[in-house]
Structures are given as C-alpha cells and as structure tokens.
ROMIZA-873169 format. One record per residue (C-alpha): residue in three letters; x, y, z. Coordinates in steps of 0.2 Angstrom, whole numbers, padded with zeros to 4 digits, always signed. Example, Ala and Ser with C-alpha at 12.3 -4.5 7.8 and 13.67 -1.06 7.14 Angstrom:
// ROMIZA-873169
ala+0062-0022+0039;ser+0068-0005+0036;
//
This chain:
// ROMIZA-873169
met+0308+0077-0094;tyr+0298+0084-0079;ile+0284+0088-0090;ser+0283+0071-0097;leu+0285+0063-0080;ile+0270+0074-0073;ile+0260+0068-0088;leu+0264+0050-0085;val+0260+0051-0067;ile+0243+0060-0069;cys+0238+0050-0084;ser+0242+0033-0076;leu+0234+0037-0060;ala+0218+0044-0068;ile+0216+0029-0080;ser+0221+0016-0066;ile+0209+0023-0053;leu+0195+0024-0066;gly+0198+0006-0072;ile+0198-0001-0054;leu+0182+0008-0050;val+0173+0001-0065;phe+0180-0016-0062;leu+0175-0016-0043;arg+0158-0010-0047;asn+0154-0027-0056;pro+0168-0038-0061;lys+0156-0051-0070;leu+0151-0039-0084;asn+0160-0041-0100;ser+0159-0022-0104;asn+0167-0018-0087;arg+0181-0031-0089;arg+0185-0025-0107;phe+0186-0007-0100;val+0199-0013-0087;val+0209-0021-0101;leu+0208-0005-0111;ser+0214+0005-0096;leu+0229-0006-0093;ala+0233-0005-0112;met+0232+0014-0111;val+0243+0015-0095;ser+0256+0003-0104;trp+0256+0015-0119;thr+0259+0030-0108;ala+0273+0022-0099;phe+0282+0015-0114;asn+0280+0032-0123;tyr+0288+0041-0108;leu+0303+0028-0107;ser+0306+0030-0126;asp+0308+0048-0124;asn+0318+0049-0107;ser+0328+0033-0106;asp+0347+0033-0109;ser+0348+0016-0115;asn+0336+0003-0124;val+0328+0017-0133;leu+0324+0006-0148;leu+0316-0007-0137;tyr+0305+0005-0128;thr+0300+0014-0144;arg+0295-0003-0152;leu+0285-0007-0135;ala+0276+0009-0136;phe+0271+0005-0154;leu+0265-0012-0148;ala+0256-0005-0133;gly+0247+0008-0145;ile+0241-0006-0157;ile+0235-0016-0141;thr+0226+0000-0135;ile+0217+0002-0152;phe+0212-0016-0153;thr+0205-0016-0135;leu+0196+0000-0138;ile+0187-0007-0154;asn+0182-0023-0144;phe+0176-0012-0129;leu+0165-0001-0141;ala+0158-0017-0150;arg+0149-0022-0133;phe+0145-0004-0127;pro+0133+0001-0120;asn+0123-0015-0120;glu+0135-0030-0116;asn+0121-0042-0122;val+0123-0035-0140;phe+0140-0039-0149;ile+0142-0028-0165;gly+0153-0039-0176;asn+0155-0040-0194;lys+0168-0044-0208;leu+0177-0027-0205;ile+0180-0031-0187;arg+0186-0048-0191;ala+0198-0041-0204;his+0205-0029-0191;thr+0207-0043-0179;tyr+0217-0053-0192;tyr+0227-0038-0197;thr+0231-0035-0178;leu+0238-0053-0176;ala+0248-0051-0191;leu+0255-0034-0186;leu+0260-0038-0168;pro+0275-0049-0172;leu+0282-0036-0184;met+0283-0023-0170;phe+0300-0031-0164;thr+0308-0031-0182;pro+0316-0017-0192;tyr+0302-0017-0204;ile+0291-0005-0194;val+0304+0004-0183;glu+0321+0002-0190;thr+0332+0013-0179;val+0330+0027-0166;thr+0343+0041-0165;val+0344+0053-0150;asp+0349+0071-0155;asn+0350+0083-0140;thr+0338+0072-0129;val+0325+0071-0143;gly+0323+0054-0151;his+0321+0052-0170;ile+0313+0037-0177;asn+0318+0029-0193;thr+0304+0019-0200;gly+0305+0003-0209;leu+0300-0004-0225;leu+0282-0010-0219;tyr+0278+0006-0210;pro+0264+0010-0223;phe+0257-0007-0217;phe+0256+0001-0200;leu+0248+0017-0206;thr+0235+0006-0216;tyr+0231-0003-0199;leu+0227+0014-0191;leu+0216+0019-0205;leu+0207+0003-0204;ala+0205+0005-0185;ile+0197+0022-0188;val+0184+0015-0200;cys+0180+0000-0188;met+0177+0012-0174;val+0166+0023-0184;ser+0156+0008-0190;val+0154+0001-0173;ile+0148+0017-0165;ile+0135+0020-0179;lys+0129+0002-0177;gln+0128+0003-0158;phe+0119+0019-0159;arg+0106+0012-0171;ala+0104-0004-0161;thr+0098+0005-0145;asn+0082+0014-0142;ser+0086+0020-0125;arg+0089+0038-0123;ser+0101+0036-0109;asp+0111+0023-0119;arg+0112+0035-0134;gln+0118+0049-0123;gln+0132+0038-0116;ile+0137+0033-0134;lys+0138+0051-0139;ala+0149+0056-0124;ile+0160+0041-0126;thr+0161+0044-0145;leu+0167+0062-0142;gly+0180+0056-0130;val+0187+0042-0141;gly+0186+0054-0156;leu+0196+0068-0148;tyr+0208+0056-0140;ser+0211+0046-0156;leu+0213+0061-0167;leu+0225+0070-0156;ala+0235+0055-0152;ile+0237+0050-0171;leu+0241+0069-0175;ser+0255+0070-0162;asn+0262+0052-0163;val+0260+0048-0182;leu+0255+0063-0193;leu+0266+0077-0187;pro+0282+0066-0186;leu+0278+0059-0203;phe+0276+0075-0212;ile+0289+0087-0203;asn+0301+0073-0198;asp+0301+0079-0180;trp+0296+0067-0166;thr+0296+0079-0152;ser+0277+0080-0152;ser+0276+0062-0148;arg+0280+0064-0130;tyr+0264+0074-0127;gly+0253+0061-0135;pro+0248+0052-0119;ala+0242+0068-0112;phe+0227+0067-0123;ala+0221+0051-0114;leu+0216+0063-0100;ile+0203+0070-0113;phe+0196+0052-0114;val+0196+0050-0095;ala+0188+0066-0092;leu+0173+0062-0104;val+0171+0045-0097;ala+0170+0052-0080;tyr+0157+0065-0086;thr+0147+0051-0093;ile+0148+0041-0077;val+0142+0056-0067;lys+0129+0063-0079;his+0123+0048-0089;arg+0126+0034-0076;leu+0140+0025-0086;phe+0145+0008-0078;asp+0133+0013-0064;ile+0147+0019-0053;arg+0141+0037-0051;leu+0138+0034-0032;val+0156+0028-0030;val+0163+0043-0039;val+0152+0055-0029;arg+0157+0047-0012;ser+0175+0047-0017;leu+0175+0065-0020;gly+0167+0068-0003;tyr+0181+0058+0005;thr+0194+0067-0006;phe+0188+0085-0002;ala+0187+0081+0017;ile+0204+0073+0018;ala+0212+0087+0007;ile+0204+0101+0018;leu+0210+0093+0034;ala+0227+0090+0027;val+0229+0108+0022;val+0222+0115+0038;tyr+0233+0103+0048;ser+0249+0108+0038;ile+0245+0126+0041;ala+0241+0124+0060;ser+0257+0113+0062;tyr+0268+0125+0053;ser+0261+0140+0063;ile+0264+0131+0080;thr+0281+0127+0075;lys+0285+0145+0071;leu+0277+0151+0088;ile+0287+0139+0099;ser+0303+0138+0090;asp+0312+0148+0103;asn+0305+0139+0118;ser+0317+0126+0127;glu+0302+0115+0129;ser+0297+0116+0111;asp+0298+0098+0107;phe+0286+0093+0121;ile+0274+0107+0118;tyr+0274+0104+0099;ser+0270+0085+0102;gly+0256+0089+0113;leu+0248+0102+0102;asn+0250+0090+0087;val+0240+0077+0097;val+0227+0089+0101;leu+0226+0094+0082;leu+0225+0076+0077;leu+0211+0073+0089;leu+0201+0089+0083;phe+0204+0084+0065;gly+0198+0066+0069;val+0182+0072+0077;ser+0179+0085+0062;phe+0182+0072+0048;ser+0164+0064+0049;pro+0154+0080+0049;leu+0165+0088+0036;lys+0163+0072+0025;leu+0144+0072+0027;tyr+0144+0091+0022;phe+0154+0087+0006;asp+0143+0072+0003;lys+0128+0083+0003;ile+0136+0096-0009;thr+0141+0082-0021;ser+0124+0074-0020;ser+0116+0090-0024;leu+0127+0093-0039;phe+0127+0075-0046;tyr+0111+0068-0039;lys+0098+0082-0043;asp+0085+0068-0046;ala+0089+0058-0031;tyr+0075+0053-0019;asp+0072+0040-0005;pro+0061+0026-0013;gln+0055+0020+0004;gln+0049+0038+0009;leu+0040+0039-0008;leu+0031+0022-0005;asp+0027+0026+0013;glu+0019+0043+0008;leu+0010+0035-0006;asn+0003+0020+0005;lys-0003+0033+0018;asn-0013+0042+0004;val-0020+0025-0002;leu-0026+0020+0015;thr-0034+0037+0019;asn-0044+0040+0002;val-0058+0029-0005;asp-0064+0041-0018;val-0056+0039-0035;glu-0052+0058-0039;pro-0044+0063-0022;leu-0035+0046-0022;leu-0027+0049-0039;asn-0025+0068-0038;gln-0015+0066-0022;ser-0005+0050-0028;thr+0000+0059-0044;ala+0006+0074-0035;ile+0017+0063-0023;val+0024+0053-0037;arg+0028+0069-0047;lys+0036+0077-0032;tyr+0048+0063-0029;leu+0052+0058-0047;lys+0055+0076-0052;ala+0043+0073-0067;ser+0036+0088-0077;tyr+0019+0081-0074;cys+0010+0065-0069;ser-0008+0060-0074;val-0020+0045-0074;glu-0032+0041-0088;leu-0046+0030-0083;arg-0058+0021-0095;glu-0076+0024-0095;thr-0087+0014-0082;ala-0105+0010-0082;tyr-0109+0027-0074;ile-0095+0039-0078;gln-0087+0044-0095;gln-0068+0042-0098;arg-0058+0055-0088;ile-0040+0061-0085;ile-0035+0064-0067;gly-0020+0074-0062;glu-0009+0087-0071;ser-0004+0086-0089;ile+0006+0099-0100;lys-0007+0096-0115;ala-0024+0090-0115;phe-0024+0072-0123;ser-0036+0071-0138;asp-0049+0057-0138;asp-0041+0050-0154;asp-0024+0049-0146;ile-0032+0041-0130;val-0041+0028-0141;ala-0024+0024-0150;ile-0015+0022-0134;arg-0028+0010-0127;ala-0027+0000-0143;leu-0008-0001-0144;thr-0001-0003-0126;pro-0009-0021-0124;asn+0002-0026-0138;ile+0018-0022-0128;asn+0021-0036-0115;gln+0027-0023-0102;arg+0019-0014-0087;val+0031+0000-0088;ile+0035+0007-0105;val+0049+0020-0107;ala+0045+0031-0122;asp+0063+0031-0129;ser+0064+0012-0129;ile+0050+0009-0142;his+0056+0021-0155;glu+0058+0008-0168;asp+0047-0006-0163;his+0032+0005-0160;pro+0034+0021-0170;lys+0016+0026-0169;leu+0014+0025-0150;his+0031+0033-0148;ser+0025+0048-0159;ile+0010+0050-0149;leu+0020+0050-0132;ser+0032+0062-0139;lys+0018+0074-0144;tyr+0013+0075-0126;asp+0031+0075-0119;val+0028+0058-0110;gly+0043+0050-0103;val+0035+0034-0096;ile+0018+0026-0098;val+0011+0013-0087;arg-0004+0001-0091;leu-0015+0000-0075;ala-0019-0019-0077;pro-0018-0033-0065;ser-0006-0043-0076;val+0004-0040-0092;glu+0002-0058-0097;phe-0015-0055-0105;lys-0018-0043-0119;thr-0031-0033-0109;glu-0033-0014-0109;gly-0034-0013-0090;ile-0043+0001-0081;gly-0032+0014-0089;his-0015+0022-0090;met-0003+0032-0080;phe+0008+0045-0089;phe+0024+0052-0082;gly+0031+0068-0091;ile+0049+0069-0095;lys+0060+0074-0080;lys+0063+0092-0076;ser+0082+0090-0076;gly+0081+0082-0094;asn+0089+0066-0087;pro+0081+0049-0093;tyr+0071+0038-0081;ser+0083+0026-0072;lys+0081+0008-0069;gln+0077+0013-0051;asp+0064+0024-0057;thr+0056+0011-0068;asp+0056-0002-0054;ile+0048+0011-0042;ile+0035+0015-0055;ser+0031-0003-0057;ile+0028-0005-0038;ile+0018+0011-0038;ser+0007+0005-0053;ser+0003-0011-0045;glu-0002-0003-0029;leu-0013+0010-0038;thr-0021-0002-0049;ile-0028-0012-0034;ala-0032+0004-0025;thr-0041+0012-0040;gln-0051-0004-0044;asn-0057-0004-0026;ala-0061+0015-0027;leu-0070+0012-0043;arg-0081-0001-0036;phe-0085+0010-0021;glu-0089+0024-0034;glu-0100+0012-0044;ile-0110+0007-0028;glu-0113+0026-0024;lys-0118+0030-0042;phe-0129+0014-0042;asn-0137+0020-0026;ile-0141+0037-0033;thr-0147+0030-0050;leu-0157+0017-0040;gln-0165+0031-0029;glu-0169+0041-0045;lys-0177+0026-0053;val-0187+0022-0037;asp-0193+0040-0036;asp-0198+0040-0054;ala-0207+0023-0052;thr-0215+0029-0036;arg-0222+0044-0045;lys-0229+0033-0059;leu-0236+0021-0046;arg-0244+0036-0037;lys-0252+0042-0053;thr-0258+0024-0058;asn-0265+0022-0041;glu-0275+0038-0042;lys-0282+0032-0058;leu-0285+0015-0051;gln-0294+0023-0036;leu-0305+0033-0047;leu-0309+0017-0057;asp-0312+0008-0041;glu-0324+0021-0035;thr-0333+0021-0052;lys-0334+0002-0051;asp-0341+0003-0033;glu-0354+0016-0039;phe-0359+0004-0053;ile-0360-0011-0042;ser-0370-0002-0029;met-0382+0005-0042;ala-0384-0012-0052;ser-0386-0021-0035;his-0400-0010-0030;gln-0408-0011-0047;leu-0407-0030-0047;arg-0413-0033-0029;thr-0430-0026-0032;pro-0435-0038-0047;leu-0426-0053-0038;thr-0436-0050-0023;ser-0452-0051-0033;val-0447-0066-0042;lys-0442-0075-0026;gly-0458-0070-0018;tyr-0469-0076-0032;leu-0459-0093-0033;ser-0462-0095-0014;met-0481-0092-0016;val-0482-0105-0031;ile-0472-0118-0021;glu-0483-0116-0006;gly-0498-0119-0017;asp-0506-0102-0017;ala-0508-0104-0036;gly-0514-0121-0036;glu-0508-0139-0034;leu-0491-0143-0042;thr-0485-0159-0049;asp-0469-0166-0041;met-0459-0161-0057;gln-0465-0144-0056;arg-0462-0142-0038;lys-0444-0148-0040;leu-0440-0136-0054;leu-0448-0121-0045;thr-0438-0126-0030;gln-0422-0125-0039;ser-0427-0109-0047;phe-0431-0102-0029;ile-0414-0108-0023;ser-0405-0099-0038;ser-0414-0083-0035;gln-0410-0085-0016;arg-0391-0087-0021;met-0393-0071-0032;val-0400-0061-0018;phe-0385-0066-0007;leu-0373-0062-0021;ile-0381-0045-0023;ala-0380-0043-0004;asp-0362-0047-0005;leu-0359-0034-0018;leu-0368-0021-0009;asn-0359-0025+0007;val-0342-0023-0002;ser-0347-0007-0009;arg-0353-0001+0008;leu-0336-0006+0015;lys-0327+0004+0003;thr-0337+0020+0006;gly-0338+0018+0025;lys-0357+0014+0025;phe-0355-0004+0031;val-0367-0004+0047;ile-0369-0018+0059;glu-0387-0018+0066;ala-0385-0029+0082;lys-0401-0035+0090;pro-0405-0050+0101;thr-0403-0066+0090;asn-0404-0084+0093;leu-0389-0091+0083;ala-0395-0109+0085;asp-0411-0105+0077;ile-0403-0096+0062;ile-0391-0111+0059;gln-0405-0123+0060;gly-0415-0113+0048;glu-0401-0113+0035;val-0398-0132+0038;asp-0416-0135+0034;gln-0415-0124+0018;leu-0399-0133+0012;ala-0405-0151+0017;glu-0413-0154+0001;thr-0398-0148-0009;ala-0386-0159+0002;gln-0397-0174-0001;ser-0397-0171-0020;arg-0378-0172-0019;asn-0378-0188-0008;leu-0370-0179+0006;glu-0374-0181+0025;leu-0377-0164+0033;val-0378-0166+0052;phe-0382-0152+0065;asp-0384-0156+0083;lys-0394-0141+0089;pro-0390-0136+0107;ser-0406-0137+0118;asp-0403-0121+0127;phe-0393-0108+0118;pro-0394-0089+0124;glu-0399-0075+0114;leu-0384-0064+0109;met-0382-0047+0100;phe-0379-0051+0082;asp-0384-0042+0065;glu-0396-0056+0060;thr-0395-0054+0042;lys-0377-0053+0040;ile-0373-0067+0052;arg-0386-0078+0043;gln-0376-0074+0027;val-0360-0080+0035;val-0368-0096+0042;met-0375-0100+0025;asn-0359-0096+0016;phe-0349-0109+0026;met-0362-0122+0024;asp-0365-0118+0005;asn-0346-0120+0002;ala-0345-0136+0011;ile-0359-0143+0001;his-0351-0138-0016;tyr-0333-0143-0012;thr-0337-0160-0004;pro-0338-0175-0016;pro-0354-0186-0016;gly-0354-0198-0001;gly-0345-0185+0010;his-0350-0179+0027;ile-0353-0162+0034;ala-0353-0159+0052;ile-0360-0142+0059;arg-0357-0138+0077;leu-0362-0124+0089;lys-0355-0124+0106;gln-0352-0113+0121;thr-0342-0111+0136;asp-0343-0098+0150;lys-0332-0086+0140;val-0334-0090+0121;ile-0346-0097+0108;glu-0340-0106+0093;tyr-0348-0111+0076;thr-0339-0123+0064;val-0343-0132+0048;ala-0332-0147+0045;asp-0331-0157+0029;asp-0321-0170+0021;gly-0320-0162+0004;ile-0306-0156-0007;gly-0298-0144+0005;val-0287-0129+0001;pro-0269-0131-0006;lys-0256-0125+0007;ser-0248-0113-0005;glu-0264-0104-0007;gln-0271-0103+0011;his-0264-0086+0015;asn-0274-0078+0001;leu-0290-0087+0005;phe-0300-0073+0013;asp-0294-0060+0000;lys-0307-0051-0011;phe-0311-0061-0027;phe-0298-0074-0023;arg-0302-0092-0026;ala-0291-0107-0025;gly-0286-0117-0040;asn-0295-0133-0036;ala-0310-0122-0031;arg-0311-0114-0048;lys-0311-0131-0056;ala-0325-0138-0044;arg-0336-0123-0045;pro-0333-0111-0060;asp-0347-0099-0056;gly-0340-0093-0039;thr-0336-0075-0036;gly-0323-0076-0022;leu-0333-0063-0011;gly-0341-0075+0001;leu-0326-0079+0013;tyr-0320-0061+0011;met-0337-0054+0017;ala-0338-0067+0030;lys-0322-0062+0038;lys-0327-0043+0037;val-0344-0047+0045;val-0336-0057+0059;ala-0322-0044+0062;ala-0335-0030+0062;gln-0344-0038+0076;gly-0328-0042+0086;gly-0326-0060+0082;ser-0312-0071+0074;ile-0312-0083+0060;val-0309-0101+0062;phe-0300-0110+0048;lys-0290-0126+0045;ser-0288-0137+0030;glu-0279-0152+0024;pro-0278-0154+0005;gly-0289-0169+0000;his-0295-0172+0017;gly-0307-0158+0020;ser-0308-0141+0028;thr-0316-0133+0044;phe-0323-0115+0043;gly-0331-0105+0057;phe-0330-0091+0069;thr-0328-0088+0088;phe-0335-0074+0099;ala-0332-0068+0116;lys-0348-0069+0126;asp-0345-0053+0135;lys-0345-0044+0119;leu-0362-0051+0113;glu-0372-0051+0129;leu-0389-0042+0130;pro-0388-0025+0139;asn-0396-0024+0157;ile-0404-0007+0155;ala-0419-0013+0144;thr-0430-0027+0142;thr-0428-0039+0127;ala-0443-0033+0119;glu-0437-0015+0120;ile-0421-0020+0113;ala-0429-0030+0099;ala-0440-0015+0095;val-0426-0002+0095;gly-0410-0012+0091;thr-0392-0006+0092;lys-0382+0001+0077;thr-0363+0000+0074;thr-0355+0007+0059;ala-0339-0002+0053;ala-0329+0009+0042;asn-0316-0002+0033;pro-0315-0015+0047;lys-0299-0025+0047;
//
C-alpha cells in the first residue's frame, strides 16, 4: 500500500508540475493546452488506479474509472501527437477519425458489465472479471498503437527542422516505453496469467514519459520552458541545502542547550540568528546554483547585446574589407559557438571572388556558383540548412558537404531575387545543438549590419584600387607621351632646319626678282604702259609679301633655336609707319577702303629693331586691309605721352569671334571667319608680332567685337627705348646695339 501511495504522489506531482509549467509558458498555444489535458488525464488514471487497488469499498467503480481514465489518456495522447511539434500542422486522416469514433462508442461501455463485469478482492489483491465486450477494448488499444505510430511517422516526415526531429525522437521514445510497459503491466500480464497484481505498478511507468519530456525540454527546447526548469532547479537546490543545514544546526543547538534552564530563550534567539543568516545566504547560494545549472543546460548561452556591442565596435573601427570581415566572423563564431564562420564575396571590378574567415573545408568554385544561383530562389535572409532538406535538396546537399548549419545571403532585401554581395556561412555548433530562433534572429540582425558595412568597405576598396589603377594608367600614358614628345621634338627640329634652309634658299632669288621688278617699274628698262605698270606693281607687292613670309619663317626658326636677335638702333617709328602706309595706299584704294594716318609732326627717335618693327607695323595694316569689307575705314594712330608710346590700327571689319580670341596669337592659328575671308594666310603674322614686341619690352594691344571691327597695336614704355647718353646718335647708328631674345615669352 505504501509503495502504491509513494508511486501515486511522485507521479502526480511530477506530471502536474510539468503540465503547469508548460501551460504557464504560453497558454495560447494549442500544443501546450493539449499537453496540460494529457497531464490531467495521466494524473486521473494514476489516482483511480491507486484507489482501485487500495480502497475497501467501491472497488468496481474505481476500477471502471481507471479504465475510463486510461482511454481518455490514450485519446489525449494521440491528439497531442497530431499537433506536435508544429501546432500549425495537424496530422489527421481516416485512421484517427475512426479512432475518435471508436473512443466515443467505447466510453459509455466503461460503466457497464460488458467491459469490467466484477472485481473480487483476495488477500488485498483485486481480480478483474472481464465482460463480453472486453475484446472490443483490446481492439481499441491495438488501433491506438497503430494511430500513434502513424502520427509520429507523418510528423517526422512533415518537418525539416533538425531540432523538431530531435524532439519527435525523444517524445516517441518516452511515449513508446510508457505505452508498452503500461499495456504490459495493466493488460497483457493480467490477461495471460490471470493475476492483476502488476496493474498497481502501471502508473509508475508514467515517470519514464515525464523524464524523457523533461530531458527534451532541457536538451532540445521542447515547449521553450528550459529557462523555467533551469531556474526552478536553482531555487530547489538552494532551498533544499538551506533546509538541510538549518535542520542540522537547529538539532545541534537543541542538543547543546537541552540541560540549560534558560534553554527556550537561548534556543529562540539562536533560531532567529540562523534564520537571518540563511535569509542573507539564500541569494548568493541561488546565484551559485543558477550559474551551475546554466553551465550544464545552457552550454550555448550568450548575451545578444554584448555580441552586438562588440560587433558594432568592430564595424566602426574598420573600413577595410578583409580586417572588417575577419574580425566580425571571429566575434560571431565566439558567441554563437559555431565550428566556423566565413564570408564569400562575389567578384568586383578590381578583385576576384574571395572567401574571408575560417572554414573547415575549402569551398570549390562549382559549389559557390551553385550556391549563388540557388539562394535567390529562397525568399529568406537566414536559411537554416536542416529546414530545406526536402524543398531544396541540391542546396542542402552542398551545405551538408561543408558542415554548414546556417547560410545568410548578404543582400539589402529578400524581396528581390538578387544575388547580393555574397554569403555568410555558419558551421554547425560545436555542441551539436541546432541553431535556435534566438540565434537566427541575431544572425538576421548581424547580416543586415554587415551587408551595409561591407558595401561601404567595398566602395572604399574600389576607390583605392581605382586610384592605383588610375595612377598606373597615368604613368603609362605619361611614358607614352614622353616618347611621343621626344619624337615630335625631333620632327620639329627637322622641320625648323628645313624651313631655315628653304627660307635662305628662297630669299636670294626673291630679292633678285623684287629688285628687277622695282627697276622696271621705276622706268630703268624703258617706258611702261599703265596696264604693264599695274601688273608689275601687283607682282612686286606679291614678291614683297613672299619676302615678309620668308622673314617670318626664319624668325620662327630662330626663336626655336635661340638665335632670334633684336638689333636695336635709333629709329623714327612715325617715318616707318608713313612708309608702310604709302606702300599699302594703292592696295587699300583698290579695295575701296579709306586708309587714314595722321602722322605726328614731332616724334622722337627710339631704340627699335627697324626691320622687325616695320614687319609688325605692316602686318597690322595688312590684316586690317584684308579683313575689312569694301567701303570700310582703317584708322592708324601713333601717339605718345611722357611715359609711353602707343601704335594702333583700328578697322570696322569682320572682327574676331569671342570664343577664338584667346588663341589668336598662337602659332599657325587663324580664326574661322579669317580662313574664309583670306584662305592663303599662314597664321604666323600675329604670332611673330607678339614675339617681336615682347622681345623689345612692349605689350600687344588688342580688342575686337565680331562684325564691328578690331584694334591691333602695341605700347612701349619710353624709358626702355630712349637713346643712350654716352654716345652721339651718329655713333649709335654706326655701331647699333644687339639683344638676343631666346624664346621670349
């Protein structure tokens, strides 16, 4: 009797506490509520089974109630398994519906003689006399076993989660052992040996079911109440140790002061002191046991906030890709207790595909290509390898090959089927436990943060690589340009030599031609008709232009070789200008242009290179004549102040376009409208004019308005051109002064 009572109390307490903990964890879950109903049914069966064996009266009623509670326990067990471990998936079929109808039909028969007819008690042992429909009850048990096996198999096939499958295995073992031993002790042995003594021990086998459920709660997170169990153990151990110590101390104090007359007073005082000591010691003792239980049951435990803080610190201090990801994977691996952690980054414009971090095996290129092709088809950021076993067998096979527990696609969003910048691989846990929901939630946060940080680091890396590549290209282009420039310089020197040689060779015959034409025009060869004089005059002007062109070419060559020499001597600039005006007057008249020069009556002699300054003066006038339409006006002015002299040629011709004015004095440059008006120009006149003026210390005067004419000229400071006082004008004219302008600017 005492053994049965102990079994009753232990089983009832264990099952009740377990049911209450599961219900309190989440009362809204169907699986939790069904487990509570199962717990109540098992407690009821244990209680009625005890009463049927130990009651002096109503034995038949308690026996029938025990059979009834057994049927209800079996029915609730099957309904619990039908929604376990995923409450959103109900495994129901014709077999379960048949079992439900069978249960409803059998329940009313439990209170009739057809199942349990009578119960006789012989020497405190009850003997059950079964009724006519007892085989009907045995058939029910057989059908229940078939239903449980069918439900368990279907639930195992319906889930892809490694954790859920481990829970199913553990619960199956508990249910199987409990059902087998209970049926053996309460049904089969009494049936075959006609001895119902073993039935009183049947409820004890419920402890096997309770123990395996508790193991599954702690090991595989069944019902997610592991924390409650672990903390309850901490409280229990702390209270138990304090209770034992208090009892021993109190007993010892009682023995020591039992002979003292004031024993009651002393005993009470010491008890108060003990209670205070134990009250103070409870908290540290509980913390100690919490730590021990956590180390036993929470080997994979970690502080998520601490993980995120350390990861954020690393992200903020690293801007280079490889240090960022190497340290980040090390931090994540340490906290999540993963066997390894690595990141695969796809190729960029400057760097090939790479894997950063640790890995157990080196990923092959073919497998990486397959992973990159398959993961965008899964609309998840965090992919647990065990959860894709059936839906994506190829990807699951690749991940299993490298012991990958979780893979994360590093993409800004999972809504678009994009490859992203790469993948993050988490090896299976060192403890062998599956990744929990907390783990996957943390991994999702980590992957989002690392995606942004890695994208920024990749941009920084691309900028660095671009700068390096750009510098290499610049260096290469510079080398090519240097070689090309050397070739061009050589060609330019060859050209200058050719121009110099050709100019010298052309100048001699042109001088002869010009001289003979001058003699003929002046009548040395006889009288000329007007037509002959006109034609010869045009020929003389053309030859004069050729002489000036050759002079320009020679001067350009001399500038290049540093032989451009200014031979300054006293020169009357007003006379030079007047002479050029006289020579060009006929040309201006032929073009119906008004050429006006108001020669100053008193203009001092200044130090000029007469030949070169004459060429400048003539060039400005010649341009004005050729670029001014018929009927236009050309005003030539020469004026002086105490400090400067200024020469200008102003026309109302075609002008120079604004966009081309900055290039006007470049070598060989001609404005677009000038090329149309005078196709035979060389672009050397203004270039040489600027060089001559600059070589003698002057400045060019230029302003132009397209369509409204231009003004060209120069200014000089008088003090730079004044005659020296150390010699007479005649001596200076005889000797002259020479200045070499090497590449004047």
